[in-house]
C-alpha positions as CSV (number, residue, x, y, z in Angstrom):
1,X,108.6,146.6,-31.8
2,X,106.3,145.6,-34.7
3,X,109.1,143.9,-36.5
4,X,110.0,141.7,-33.4
5,X,106.4,140.7,-33.1
6,X,106.3,139.7,-36.7
7,X,109.3,137.5,-36.3
8,X,107.8,135.7,-33.5
9,X,104.8,135.1,-35.4
10,X,106.8,133.4,-38.1
11,X,108.9,131.3,-35.8
12,X,106.1,130.0,-33.5
13,X,104.5,127.8,-36.2
14,X,107.9,126.7,-37.6
15,X,109.0,125.5,-34.3
16,X,105.6,123.6,-34.0
17,X,106.3,122.0,-37.4
18,X,109.8,120.7,-36.3
19,X,108.4,119.5,-32.9
20,X,106.0,117.2,-34.7
21,X,108.6,116.1,-37.1
22,X,110.7,114.9,-34.2
23,X,107.8,113.1,-32.3
24,X,106.6,111.2,-35.4
25,X,110.4,110.3,-36.2
26,X,110.8,109.0,-32.8
27,X,107.6,107.0,-32.8
28,X,108.7,105.5,-36.3
29,X,112.1,104.7,-34.9
30,X,110.4,102.7,-31.9
31,X,108.2,100.9,-34.3
32,X,111.2,99.9,-36.5
33,X,113.1,98.7,-33.3
34,X,110.2,96.6,-32.3
35,X,109.9,95.1,-35.8
36,X,113.5,94.2,-35.6
37,X,113.2,92.7,-32.2
38,X,110.3,90.5,-33.3
39,X,112.4,89.3,-36.2
40,X,115.2,88.5,-34.1
41,X,112.9,86.4,-31.7
42,X,111.4,84.5,-34.5
43,X,112.8,80.9,-34.8
44,X,114.6,80.2,-38.2
45,X,113.1,77.8,-40.5
46,X,115.1,75.4,-42.4
47,X,113.4,74.0,-45.4
48,X,114.3,70.4,-46.5
49,X,115.9,70.3,-49.9
50,X,113.6,67.4,-51.0
51,X,110.5,68.9,-49.8
52,X,108.9,68.8,-53.3
53,X,109.3,65.0,-53.2
54,X,107.7,64.3,-49.7
55,X,104.2,62.8,-49.3
56,X,102.0,64.5,-46.6
57,X,99.0,62.5,-45.4
58,X,95.9,64.4,-44.5
59,X,96.0,63.4,-40.8
60,X,99.8,64.1,-40.4
61,X,100.4,65.9,-36.7
62,X,103.1,68.6,-37.1
63,X,105.6,68.6,-34.0
64,X,106.2,72.2,-33.3
65,X,108.9,73.0,-32.1
66,X,110.9,70.1,-33.8
67,X,112.2,67.5,-31.4
68,X,115.8,66.6,-31.4
69,X,116.4,62.7,-31.4
70,X,119.0,60.1,-32.3
71,X,118.4,57.1,-34.2
72,X,118.5,54.0,-31.8
73,X,117.7,51.1,-34.0
74,X,120.2,49.2,-35.8
75,X,119.5,51.4,-38.7
76,X,116.6,53.2,-40.3
77,X,115.4,53.7,-43.8
78,X,113.9,57.1,-44.4
79,X,111.4,57.1,-47.3
80,X,109.6,59.9,-49.2
81,X,106.3,58.6,-48.0
82,X,105.2,56.8,-44.9
83,X,106.4,53.2,-45.4
84,X,106.6,53.6,-49.2
85,X,108.1,55.8,-52.0
86,X,111.7,56.4,-53.0
87,X,114.5,55.9,-50.2
88,X,115.8,59.1,-49.1
89,X,118.7,57.8,-47.1
90,X,119.5,54.7,-45.0
91,X,120.6,56.1,-41.3
92,X,123.1,54.5,-38.9
93,X,122.2,54.1,-35.4
94,X,123.4,57.3,-33.5
95,X,122.6,59.6,-36.3
96,X,121.2,62.9,-35.1
97,X,117.8,64.0,-36.6
98,X,114.7,66.2,-35.9
99,X,111.2,64.9,-35.5
100,X,108.9,67.3,-37.4
101,X,105.8,65.4,-37.9
102,X,104.0,62.0,-37.2
103,X,101.5,59.7,-38.9
104,X,100.3,56.3,-37.5
105,X,103.5,54.5,-36.7
106,X,105.6,56.7,-38.9
107,X,107.7,59.8,-37.9
108,X,108.9,62.5,-40.3
109,X,112.4,63.6,-39.5
110,X,114.9,66.1,-40.9
111,X,118.6,65.4,-41.1
112,X,121.9,66.4,-42.8
113,X,122.0,65.2,-46.5
114,X,124.4,62.2,-46.6
115,X,126.1,63.6,-49.8
116,X,126.1,67.2,-48.8
117,X,125.9,67.9,-45.0
118,X,125.5,71.6,-45.6
119,X,121.8,70.7,-46.8
120,X,118.9,69.3,-45.1
121,X,116.6,66.5,-46.3
122,X,113.7,64.8,-44.8
123,X,112.0,61.3,-44.9
124,X,109.6,59.0,-43.1
125,X,110.8,56.4,-40.7
126,X,109.0,54.1,-38.5
127,X,108.7,54.7,-34.8
128,X,111.1,51.5,-34.2
129,X,113.9,53.7,-35.4
130,X,113.6,55.3,-31.8
131,X,112.8,52.1,-29.8
132,X,115.3,50.7,-27.1
133,X,117.4,48.2,-28.2
134,X,117.9,44.8,-26.5
135,X,120.6,44.2,-24.1
136,X,122.1,40.9,-22.7
137,X,120.6,39.5,-19.3
138,X,120.6,36.3,-17.7
139,X,117.4,34.7,-16.2
140,X,119.5,32.6,-13.7
141,X,120.5,35.7,-11.8
142,X,123.9,35.7,-13.2
143,X,125.0,39.5,-13.9
144,X,126.7,40.6,-17.1
145,X,128.1,44.1,-17.8
146,X,125.5,44.9,-20.3
147,X,122.4,44.2,-18.2
148,X,123.1,47.0,-15.6
149,X,119.9,48.9,-15.1
150,X,118.0,47.1,-17.9
151,X,115.3,45.9,-15.5
152,X,114.6,49.5,-14.3
153,X,114.7,51.0,-17.7
154,X,112.2,48.6,-19.0
155,X,114.5,47.2,-21.9
156,X,113.7,44.1,-23.4
157,X,116.7,41.6,-22.8
158,X,118.4,38.7,-24.6
159,X,117.8,36.0,-22.1
160,X,119.9,33.0,-21.3
161,X,118.0,30.2,-19.4
162,X,119.8,26.9,-18.7
163,X,121.8,27.3,-21.6
164,X,119.2,28.0,-24.0
165,X,119.4,31.6,-25.7
166,X,116.1,33.3,-26.7
167,X,116.2,36.6,-28.7
168,X,113.6,39.2,-28.2
169,X,110.6,39.0,-30.6
170,X,111.3,40.9,-33.9
171,X,115.2,40.7,-33.7
172,X,117.2,39.7,-36.5
173,X,120.8,40.1,-35.4
174,X,122.0,39.7,-31.8
175,X,125.1,39.0,-29.9
176,X,125.7,35.4,-28.9
177,X,126.0,34.5,-25.2
178,X,128.4,32.0,-24.0
179,X,128.9,30.9,-27.8
180,X,125.3,30.2,-27.9
181,X,122.7,31.4,-30.4
182,X,119.0,31.7,-30.2
183,X,116.9,29.1,-31.8
184,X,116.4,29.8,-35.6
185,X,119.7,31.8,-35.4
186,X,123.1,31.1,-37.0
187,X,126.5,32.2,-36.0
188,X,127.9,34.3,-38.9
189,X,131.6,35.1,-39.7
190,X,131.4,38.4,-38.0
191,X,130.7,36.5,-34.7
192,X,127.0,37.6,-34.4
193,X,123.9,35.7,-34.5
194,X,121.7,36.2,-37.5
195,X,118.1,35.1,-37.9
196,X,117.8,32.3,-40.5
197,X,115.9,33.5,-43.7
198,X,115.7,30.3,-45.7
199,X,112.0,30.5,-45.8
200,X,112.1,34.0,-47.4
201,X,113.2,37.6,-46.8
202,X,110.1,38.6,-45.0
203,X,111.5,37.5,-41.6
204,X,114.2,40.1,-41.9
205,X,111.9,43.0,-41.4
206,X,114.1,46.1,-42.5
207,X,117.4,43.9,-42.8
208,X,118.1,41.9,-46.1
209,X,118.4,38.2,-46.7
210,X,122.0,37.4,-47.4
211,X,124.2,34.2,-48.1
212,X,127.3,36.3,-47.5
213,X,127.9,35.5,-43.6
214,X,129.7,32.2,-43.8
215,X,126.5,30.5,-42.6
216,X,125.1,27.2,-44.1
217,X,122.2,29.1,-45.3
218,X,121.0,32.6,-45.9
219,X,120.5,34.8,-42.8
220,X,119.2,38.3,-42.0
221,X,122.0,41.1,-42.3
222,X,121.7,44.5,-41.1
223,X,123.2,47.5,-43.0
224,X,125.7,47.9,-40.2
225,X,126.9,44.1,-40.0
226,X,130.4,43.1,-41.0
227,X,128.6,40.7,-43.2
228,X,126.9,43.3,-45.4
229,X,130.3,44.5,-46.8
């Protein structure tokens, strides 16, 4: 009898230790699972390959989470700093980007690197890069295929009134209507109306002043124009 009592006295503490070990291990596993779940739920952060070259103003406002968008202007020039710095890339209309920050009238965007789509780069563009573009309409009540819904959408229109074409303010390249170009515009060899820039390239805004469009004088040419090639 005494030997059985001695064996039980030895086994009870041992079972207690094993029980504690199992409980601690279970708690540890649960904690590990929670950590893994938290890591899986965290959004992935993609750093721009040119992050070291970018300028960040003190009042830059971060967009979190980033906002997906597309370039709606004729084109957009992304620069390393708002309105200045080296050119990162010239983006064509329709290019998909992510807005990641804003400053004044500029937006910091991230997009696929033109020379290596497996990498992401970032740059500052003006808010005009995401502005609605003009469509063709008629003030005299005549309908065209391209002005459907323009009034409801609040889109500025290329207006034709009594045969005189008028381009929206700030436009440098528009389509002719009835073979007519707006005042101070010339019809180029690409059959588009280009703003005259004989007075200097400043009127071209983000476009360039070129004599390579078959017009009598230099005109503004966007990067996507046939006259640019």
